[in-house]
LUMPALUM-764845 format. One line per field, with one value per residue (C-alpha): residue in one letter; x, y, z. Coordinates in Angstrom, 2 decimals, decimal comma. Layout:
REM residues N
resn A|...
c1 X|...
c2 Y|...
c3 Z|...
REM end
This chain:
REM residues 395
resn M|S|V|I|P|T|K|P|A|P|A|K|P|S|S|A|K|P|L|A|S|K|S|P|P|T|K|P|L|P|G|E|R|Q|L|P|N|G|H|E|G|T|P|V|P|D|S|R|S|E|V|P|P|V|I|R|R|T|E|V|V|A|I|A|L|V|G|L|L|I|I|C|S|I|A|G|L|Y|L|A|K|A|F|F|L|P|I|T|M|A|F|I|V|G|T|M|L|S|P|A|A|S|F|L|E|R|C|R|I|P|R|A|V|A|A|V|L|I|V|A|A|A|G|A|G|V|A|F|M|V|G|L|I|A|S|P|A|V|E|W|S|G|K|L|P|E|L|G|A|M|L|K|E|K|L|H|V|F|D|R|P|L|M|L|W|Q|E|L|Q|S|M|L|G|G|P|D|T|L|T|T|L|H|L|P|K|I|D|W|V|Q|P|T|L|E|F|L|S|P|T|F|A|E|F|L|L|F|V|A|T|L|I|L|F|I|A|S|W|R|E|L|R|R|A|L|I|M|N|F|G|E|R|T|W|R|L|R|T|L|R|I|L|N|E|I|E|E|H|L|G|N|F|L|L|V|V|T|T|I|N|V|S|V|G|I|V|T|G|L|I|C|A|L|T|G|M|P|N|P|A|S|L|G|A|L|A|A|I|L|N|F|I|P|I|I|G|P|V|A|M|F|A|V|L|V|V|V|G|L|V|A|L|P|T|I|S|A|G|V|L|A|P|A|M|F|A|A|M|T|F|L|E|G|H|F|L|T|P|M|I|V|G|R|R|L|A|L|N|A|L|A|V|F|L|A|L|A|F|W|T|W|L|W|G|P|M|G|A|F|L|S|S|P|L|L|I|V|V|L|I|V|K|E|H|L|M|P|V|D|S|P|Q|L|P|E|E
c1 99,73|98,46|95,25|95,15|92,09|90,76|88,84|85,69|85,61|83,17|80,00|79,55|76,50|74,32|73,03|69,36|66,73|64,48|61,15|58,30|54,85|52,61|49,38|46,23|45,69|42,97|41,28|41,74|39,75|37,79|39,74|43,31|44,89|46,52|50,21|51,83|54,57|52,90|53,06|50,41|48,26|48,31|45,00|44,31|41,48|38,26|37,60|34,53|35,43|36,46|33,24|30,30|27,09|23,96|20,48|18,19|14,61|13,12|14,55|14,16|10,10|10,34|11,98|9,17|6,43|7,56|8,15|4,17|3,68|4,58|3,67|0,29|0,32|1,52|-1,19|-3,98|-2,65|-3,24|-6,82|-8,15|-7,17|-9,60|-10,02|-6,14|-5,25|-7,44|-6,66|-3,24|-2,94|-5,27|-3,17|-0,06|-1,04|-3,16|0,50|1,84|-1,07|-0,86|1,51|-0,31|-3,42|-1,37|-0,51|-4,22|-5,12|-2,47|-4,50|-7,32|-9,32|-11,10|-9,09|-11,86|-12,77|-8,99|-9,14|-11,62|-10,45|-6,89|-8,19|-10,63|-7,28|-5,53|-8,57|-8,71|-5,10|-5,45|-8,67|-7,00|-4,05|-6,45|-8,30|-4,99|-5,12|-8,15|-9,32|-6,04|-6,47|-10,15|-9,30|-6,38|-7,98|-10,85|-8,17|-6,48|-6,75|-5,18|-2,60|-1,67|-1,91|0,46|2,70|3,56|3,97|6,76|8,14|8,98|12,46|13,46|12,14|15,41|17,38|15,05|15,69|19,50|18,99|16,60|19,53|22,25|20,02|19,10|23,25|23,39|21,02|18,43|14,97|13,03|11,31|9,37|10,75|8,32|7,93|4,16|2,38|0,72|-3,19|-5,40|-6,93|-4,52|-6,51|-9,74|-7,70|-5,24|-7,56|-9,63|-6,28|-5,70|-8,65|-9,99|-13,75|-16,18|-16,13|-12,39|-12,36|-15,72|-13,09|-9,74|-11,90|-13,85|-11,06|-8,53|-10,78|-11,62|-7,62|-6,34|-9,97|-8,61|-4,74|-4,16|-6,22|-5,10|-1,32|-2,14|-4,25|-1,30|1,37|-0,05|-0,89|2,31|2,60|6,35|7,92|10,90|8,29|6,21|9,03|10,44|6,81|6,51|9,74|8,79|5,54|7,13|9,59|7,53|5,04|8,02|10,37|6,67|5,38|8,60|9,20|5,51|6,63|9,72|8,62|5,84|7,69|10,60|7,45|5,39|9,64|9,76|5,90|6,83|10,12|8,56|5,50|8,58|10,39|7,63|6,06|10,00|10,23|6,53|4,75|0,74|-1,07|2,48|0,68|-1,58|2,40|3,12|0,81|1,33|4,84|3,98|1,73|3,78|6,73|5,43|5,64|9,67|11,52|8,52|6,98|9,80|10,04|6,29|6,70|9,31|7,75|4,34|7,15|8,00|5,10|3,30|6,58|6,67|3,05|2,68|6,07|6,79|10,40|11,58|14,47|11,83|10,12|12,72|14,36|11,41|12,12|15,29|16,02|13,62|15,39|18,86|16,48|15,33|18,45|19,80|17,11|16,78|20,51|22,08|18,74|16,52|19,59|21,10|18,03|15,83|19,03|19,85|16,91|16,90|19,13|17,53|19,71|19,27|18,40|15,83|14,18|13,91|13,22|10,72|9,22|9,21|7,31|4,30|3,98|3,39|0,82|-0,97|-0,41|0,22|-0,36|1,16|4,35|3,40|3,79|6,75|8,92|6,90|6,18|10,11|10,92|8,50|10,16|14,07|12,62|10,97|14,22|16,45|14,60|14,27|17,42|19,80|23,49|26,02|28,53|31,98|33,13|35,03|38,43|39,25|40,85
c2 63,98|60,34|59,17|55,13|54,27|51,86|48,87|49,47|47,85|44,63|45,55|43,75|41,84|43,32|42,58|43,93|42,08|42,45|44,73|42,13|43,55|44,79|43,21|43,62|41,68|39,03|37,12|33,66|31,29|28,80|26,15|28,89|30,04|33,53|33,45|36,34|38,97|38,27|34,85|33,17|30,85|27,05|25,19|23,26|20,68|21,28|20,67|19,56|18,75|22,65|23,84|24,09|22,15|24,08|23,81|25,36|26,39|23,84|20,79|22,88|22,58|19,28|18,02|19,70|18,76|15,29|15,93|17,14|14,08|11,68|13,81|13,74|10,24|9,21|11,11|9,63|6,22|6,90|9,19|6,25|3,31|1,46|1,24|0,83|-1,63|-4,38|-4,17|-3,85|-6,58|-8,86|-7,77|-8,99|-12,19|-12,91|-12,61|-14,84|-17,90|-17,53|-20,14|-22,62|-21,17|-21,82|-25,37|-26,47|-25,15|-27,70|-30,26|-29,62|-27,78|-24,76|-21,48|-19,61|-22,58|-23,24|-19,55|-20,70|-23,64|-21,56|-18,71|-21,50|-23,36|-20,36|-18,60|-22,59|-22,50|-18,67|-19,64|-23,09|-20,75|-17,92|-20,99|-22,44|-18,86|-17,81|-20,00|-19,14|-15,38|-15,01|-17,21|-15,35|-11,70|-12,83|-13,05|-9,92|-8,13|-11,39|-11,60|-8,25|-8,42|-11,70|-10,19|-7,03|-9,43|-11,21|-7,77|-7,02|-7,98|-4,81|-2,60|-2,39|-1,77|1,28|2,24|2,24|4,03|6,74|7,57|7,72|9,91|12,24|12,38|13,37|16,49|14,65|14,39|11,99|9,04|6,28|3,20|0,87|-1,11|0,10|-1,86|-0,19|0,27|-2,12|0,63|0,07|-3,51|-2,48|0,44|-2,25|-5,13|-2,15|-1,65|-4,99|-5,51|-4,95|-4,12|-6,69|-4,14|-4,36|-8,46|-8,61|-6,22|-8,07|-11,51|-10,42|-8,91|-11,53|-14,29|-11,98|-11,61|-14,95|-16,00|-13,17|-12,83|-14,40|-12,04|-8,89|-9,69|-10,32|-6,85|-5,03|-6,51|-5,73|-1,78|-1,11|-0,04|-1,54|-4,71|-4,06|-2,53|-5,28|-8,22|-5,82|-5,93|-9,80|-10,28|-7,90|-9,69|-12,85|-11,68|-10,70|-13,38|-16,13|-13,91|-13,37|-16,90|-18,32|-15,53|-16,85|-20,63|-19,95|-17,88|-19,80|-22,44|-20,76|-19,53|-22,85|-24,43|-21,11|-21,55|-25,47|-24,94|-22,41|-24,70|-27,28|-24,66|-23,34|-27,32|-28,04|-25,41|-26,19|-22,64|-22,99|-23,74|-24,55|-25,07|-21,87|-19,53|-21,70|-20,77|-16,66|-17,26|-18,86|-15,71|-13,07|-14,26|-12,74|-9,26|-8,68|-7,50|-5,99|-9,74|-11,47|-8,59|-8,69|-12,72|-12,07|-10,12|-12,24|-14,77|-13,01|-12,07|-15,34|-16,91|-14,62|-14,84|-18,52|-19,84|-19,87|-18,04|-15,48|-17,59|-20,45|-17,45|-15,93|-19,51|-19,89|-16,28|-16,51|-19,94|-18,12|-14,77|-17,35|-19,32|-16,62|-14,82|-17,56|-18,04|-14,04|-13,92|-17,34|-19,42|-16,74|-14,73|-18,06|-19,17|-15,99|-14,11|-17,00|-15,45|-11,61|-9,80|-7,23|-4,58|-4,54|-1,28|-1,09|-3,76|-1,78|1,89|0,36|-1,74|1,66|3,52|1,17|0,53|4,00|3,88|0,96|-0,63|-4,32|-4,96|-2,46|-4,27|-7,75|-5,55|-4,08|-6,75|-7,66|-4,12|-4,06|-6,99|-5,71|-2,28|-3,22|-5,81|-2,55|-0,69|-3,18|-3,69|-0,04|1,30|-1,19|-0,42|-0,36|0,97|0,07|-2,27|-0,86|-2,12|-3,91|-2,35
c3 -74,73|-75,58|-73,61|-72,94|-72,60|-69,28|-69,82|-67,55|-64,14|-64,01|-62,19|-58,77|-58,08|-56,74|-52,82|-53,18|-53,33|-55,95|-55,06|-54,61|-55,60|-53,42|-53,67|-51,67|-48,46|-49,23|-46,21|-45,46|-47,21|-44,89|-43,44|-43,84|-40,83|-41,39|-40,01|-38,77|-40,71|-44,17|-44,77|-46,68|-44,93|-44,97|-45,49|-41,82|-41,97|-40,43|-36,71|-35,79|-32,34|-31,72|-32,79|-29,74|-30,38|-30,91|-29,95|-31,84|-31,17|-33,11|-31,24|-27,75|-28,84|-29,99|-26,35|-24,46|-26,80|-26,27|-22,16|-22,38|-24,03|-21,97|-18,21|-20,14|-21,49|-17,38|-16,35|-18,34|-17,37|-13,42|-14,15|-16,19|-13,98|-13,38|-17,35|-18,92|-15,52|-16,68|-20,26|-20,10|-17,74|-20,36|-23,32|-21,16|-19,48|-23,01|-24,64|-22,15|-22,55|-26,57|-26,54|-24,90|-27,13|-30,54|-29,25|-28,36|-31,60|-33,20|-31,55|-33,37|-30,55|-32,07|-30,42|-29,05|-27,18|-26,13|-25,13|-22,55|-21,89|-20,75|-18,70|-16,82|-15,82|-14,80|-13,20|-10,75|-9,73|-8,85|-6,62|-5,15|-4,17|-2,67|-0,73|1,43|1,82|2,93|5,49|8,05|6,97|8,32|11,60|12,15|11,60|14,03|16,24|15,81|19,65|21,25|18,77|18,96|22,79|22,49|20,28|22,26|25,35|23,71|22,50|26,07|25,60|24,00|26,34|27,84|24,34|23,90|27,69|27,11|23,71|25,04|28,04|25,25|23,50|26,38|26,85|23,64|23,70|21,32|21,90|24,21|22,54|24,00|26,04|25,00|21,67|20,89|17,95|14,97|14,85|13,10|11,29|8,17|7,19|5,71|3,51|2,52|1,64|-0,50|-1,97|-3,44|-4,48|-7,50|-8,13|-9,80|-13,05|-13,50|-12,90|-15,42|-18,19|-17,27|-17,66|-20,91|-22,87|-21,68|-23,39|-26,75|-26,67|-26,86|-29,35|-31,24|-30,74|-34,63|-36,46|-34,55|-35,05|-38,77|-39,11|-37,34|-39,28|-42,52|-41,16|-43,03|-45,75|-46,74|-46,45|-44,62|-41,25|-42,15|-41,24|-38,54|-36,95|-37,25|-35,75|-32,75|-32,11|-32,34|-29,82|-27,69|-27,36|-27,10|-24,42|-22,64|-22,81|-21,56|-18,70|-17,09|-17,76|-15,72|-13,14|-12,87|-11,95|-9,59|-8,20|-7,06|-6,04|-3,61|-2,19|-1,40|0,11|2,00|3,14|4,34|5,80|8,02|8,99|9,77|11,88|13,70|12,07|11,86|8,62|6,26|3,08|3,45|3,86|1,01|-1,43|-0,11|-0,46|-4,21|-4,96|-3,35|-5,49|-8,38|-7,40|-7,20|-5,13|-2,68|-2,43|-0,60|1,80|2,65|3,04|5,50|7,59|7,79|8,78|11,64|12,67|12,71|13,81|17,01|17,68|17,64|18,46|22,16|21,67|20,00|18,55|17,52|16,08|13,79|12,56|9,99|8,54|8,78|6,02|4,12|4,00|3,17|0,10|-1,29|-1,35|-3,37|-5,87|-6,03|-6,64|-8,41|-9,77|-11,44|-12,85|-13,94|-16,16|-16,62|-17,47|-20,93|-22,51|-21,77|-19,39|-17,68|-15,66|-11,88|-11,64|-14,45|-13,11|-9,67|-11,54|-13,12|-10,09|-8,25|-10,96|-11,68|-8,55|-7,68|-10,77|-10,58|-7,20|-6,94|-10,07|-11,86|-9,66|-11,44|-14,70|-14,35|-15,41|-18,25|-20,17|-18,96|-21,57|-24,07|-24,06|-24,26|-27,57|-29,29|-28,20|-29,37|-32,57|-33,64|-32,31|-32,96|-31,57|-34,27|-32,25|-32,22|-29,37|-26,39|-25,59|-22,74|-19,48
REM end
């Protein structure tokens, strides 16, 4: 029996996958995300927006120290007002008047003599304005009881509206109110004068510091610039001082021109409406207009009181205050922003907050210094912290 040899059957391809070598799991690298089912991670770019901000203890301590420094500085300025107010006033006014001293110096007048002449001229102008106001003010102060009685008699017109208001409140269950309009007592006159008028020592300190500051401003500026070692900081300080001097000088010139014009227009309004002492009222309007916001409001109240007392009817008495309010509205919202805003833009909220702060700290003189100090702060901030951020797209 023979055996027939057979060919071996061809091997079928195996569908089994080669076994993968198992390797120990590795930790994901920074910026790598671990995927499920054993898949390898793919690198993902770092996303800083997902990292929450961390405030370190050193930053908290630094912020607290800065806050304590600001509080201590404000307390020192408030407690030492008798010293810091005349000095600051002299520095600001001296910087405003420095261009005039430089002009006289170019006319071959020594700077010390120019400083005395400028301060004397400014003092004569202020004394003239105060003289226009003082004579009628003294005359009216001697008639305060009579004027109060006249004003109270004219205000009896408002007794009926006040009575109706009281009946309405009683119907609504509110508290009882007065049925007549009572005028405040005159006890506030002496404290107000003491608050407004500086002491003789403060005035003497202001005048002496102002003359010496104007006379030595060039040397002081050179010493302040050379105090820095690097050339970049010297140039930056020079630009800051030049811009402060230019802006404050222009501010004083423009604001003085506007306020004198407001005084002249107020005097003409008072003369046309039959108000007494129109020149003194115009001078008072010019002086009070140097104090933003508060000055025009105070002048409006003065015109209302004078008009109600001096003129026979209420309608005639409120005519001059109404015209003054319209004039100051046009001046404050159109004329002054159009002129001053071209030189240095001042935010209305910043002006109001600066006015409130410095008035609380130093009274009426602080209110006068609020806008110049705000200008100085904005100029220094613009040079030390320039804005390099890109422009936002238009809406």
